[in-house]
N, C-alpha and C positions, 0 to 999 in steps of 0.2 A: 325721766332728767333725772332721778335715784338709779334710775339702770346703766344710763349711759356715762358717767362718771367715772367709774372704776374703770369700763373699756379704754376711756382717754388717757386715766393714769397709768393701765397696763402697757399701752401704746408710748407713754414717756419714759416710762421706767425701761422699755426696751429701746427708746433712742440713746437714753444717758448711758445705759451699761454698753451699748454699741461704738459710742464715742468712746467711753473710757478706755475700751480695747485699742479701739485706733493711735489713740495718746499712747499706752502702755507699749505698742508695739513700734510707736517711732521712738519711743525713751529705749527701748531694747535697742534698737538699732543704730541710733547713735549712740550707746553706751560700747557697743561693739566694735564702731568705726573711731570712738576714742581711743578704745584700746589698743586697737590695730595700729594706730598712730603713736602711743604710748610705746608701743613694744618696737615700732622700727626705729623710734629716736632714741629708744635704750640701746637698741642693735648698733645704729648710727656710733653714738657716744662709746660705747663699747670697743667696738672697731678702732676708732680715733683714738681711744688710749690704749689700743695692742700697738698701736703703730708707733707711738710717742717714742722719738729717739734720745731723750734723757736728755742730761746736760753734761758738759765738760768740766773735769773737778782738775784744779792745779792746786799745789800748793803754796801758801802764803808765803812771799819773799820777806816782806818787811819785817817781821818778829826774828828773822836769821840776819838781820844786819846788825853792824857794828855801831858805835856813834858814829854819827854823821858829821864830817867837819860842815862847819856854816856856808863854806866856797863851795860846797858839793851838793847842798842840800835842793837849790832849784833843780838841779840837773838829774839827781835821785827820785825827786818829787815827779819830775817828768814820767821819766821811765817807768813807774811804781804805776803811773796812770796807763802807759801806753800796756803794761803787762793786762790790767785790768780790759783795757778797750780789745784785744788780742782774744783773750777767752769770748767777750760777748760778740766779736765777728766769728770766731769757732762756734760759738751754741746758735750762731744763725745758720751758719752754713750746715750745722749740722738738720736743722730744721727743714732746710731747703732743698736738702738734697736726701730725704728718707727714701729707701727701696733703690737709690741707685747704687750700682757697682757690684760687686761680689762680696764674701764674707770679709777680705780684708780692706774694703773700700773707706771706712771712716780712720782705722788705722794709717792707711798710706795718704788718703786725701785730705784728712782733716788735723788727727792728733798729730802725725810727723810731722806736717810743716807749722803747727803750733810751738812742736819744741823746739824746731830749729827758729822761730824767731824769738822765744822765750830765750834760749841761750843766748841770743847777741844783745836782748835787751840787759840780761842781766849782767854780762861782760859789760855793758856802759855802765852799769851803774857800778861795779866793783871798781872799774877803770877811774870812774870819777871820784870816788873814795880816794882811792890810791894815789892821787897826785897830791895829796895833803896830808895822808894818814897812813896805815898799813892797810894793804888792799886784801879785803876779805877773801880767802879762799874755798873750795867747797860747794860755791852757789850752783854750783851748774846741775848738782843733784837735783835741786829743785825746780829744773826745766822739764819733764815729761808730766804729763797728764795723763787722766784716764777718764772713762765715760763710766758717768753714773747714771744706769739707766733706770733708778727711781723718781728722776726727772727732780732730783733735787739741787738749788739751785749753787752753782760754781763757786768756790771761792778765787778771790781777788787775788790780785799780785799786792796792793797795799793792804795792811792792817787797819788802817783809819783810811777815811773819805779823803781821800787827795782832790785839791781843790781843779775845778776847771781848768782845762790847758787848750790854748790857739795850735793851731796846725804848728806856728812858730816854733812854739814852748815843748810841745812833744816830740818836734822832732831830736832835739837835744843834740848834744856833739857825740859821734861815734867815737868807741873808745879801742875801736881795731887798728892795729899799725900796717904799714908796709909801704913799698919804696918803689912800685910801681906807679906807671900813669894812664895808660890808656887800659879802658876795660873792652879788650876785642872779644872775639869769638874763640871759645878754648873749647877743649873737651877732646877726649880721645873717641875715634872711630870704634862704633861699637855695634853690635846684631841690631840694639833696640835705635840706633842714630845719635843724632848729636843736636841739642840744643844750640841753636843762633841767633845772637841777640846783638842787638844794632849797638856799633860805639858810639861811645857819649861824649868822651875827651876831645874830639873833634868839632863838635859843638858846641863846645864852652868857649866863652868869652875870653879875654885875659884875665887872668885869677891873682887878684891882689897878692901880697906877699901875707899878709895876716892870714888869708884865707889858704894857702899851696899846702899846710898841712894836712887841714882839714878834708880840704878835697882830694888828697891822694889818698887818703884813708880809705876814701869811699868811694873812688875809682879802685882799688884794689878790692874792697869789698866788694864791687858789683862782681869782678874776675873770678873771686872764692865762690859765689852765691851760683853762677852758672857751673863749676865746678862741682859743686853738688847736689845739683840739678841733675847734671850728666849723670854723677854717680847715683844718683838715685835710678835715673833712668834704666840704668843698667842692671840695677839689683830688684827691680820689680819687671822685669821683662814676660810677659804672658798674666801679668794680674789685671783684673778690674776689666771691666767690659770697651767696647770702643769708644767711650769719652774719657777713661782714666787718665791717658796723662795728659789731657788738657786739665781737668779737675785735679789730679793729684799731686800734676809736676809744674806744669806752664803757668797756670792759674797762680796757684801761691808764688810763684816764680816772680811775677810780673808784681804782683802787691811787694815783695821785699823791694824789688828794685824801684820801684814808683816811690818807697820810703828813702831808700837811700839815695837817687836823685834829686828828691826835693832837698834833702840835707845839703847836697852839694849846690842847689840854687840857693838855700837859705845862706850856707856861711859867705859866697861870694857876695849877693845882697846884702851883708852886713856894712860893708864899705866901699861899694861899687852899685852898679846898676844891677839888680836881680835879673839874671836871664830866663827867660818863659819858653811854653812851648816844648821842653825836655819831656816831658810827661809820655809824648808818641816814641820816646823810646826805651820804656820801659816794657814794651810786649817782645816775645821772643817765639819763635818757631821752631817747630822740631823739623831737622834736616836728616831724613833719610839715606 
């Protein structure tokens, strides 16, 4: 019995050693697998960071404004809020279109249209102030924005947080003037074709006298937007990929037209039944 015990102990030691080796091998395999997953996750994170589109950076407008008359405060606030909204929309578009188009895609499809929107909004701010005080000048220099590739959040239009606004409030009163009525299909023929948009004026109901001036201004603005889009179409022939015209010109034009048409409906709706279904007139097509 005394001689059998050492043999038993030796077998037990061998069994324990073998088990330990299996456990150790499993730990090594698991460690390698985990290291592989970590490396893969790190690679994915690095790739994602490398394709980050950055953010749009625009000059703040509020600090450059003079004292705002009480009669213009609400409209100025609405348009400062709209400037912030435009930047947020541009940043979203920047993220949604990563990798699209050529080297000038961001400038032509995002920064360019954003500048146009900001010019119109800043002009409305100046016009609102100018109705009862000296109209500020030189604000157009604040319209162009740049791409901040470091991912820093872009600055807004208002220096301080503006109160939330409803769609009616954000619409505001346009400051553009004009004497024409119908928003017809405009634009000269070029190698790039022309943009065709539905007429808005024939679809309007009877316009109250109190809304006539504002409706006329916005119908004129619709014509201006088409002219600007046709100019942009001619100036960018051959740029971008197959979706360039839709993304850089027709899409932003539809957004501008929708906002302008909404203002027309709102101005009529202040003293009469607000027309509906006009949004269907916002979309334009390319006529080759």
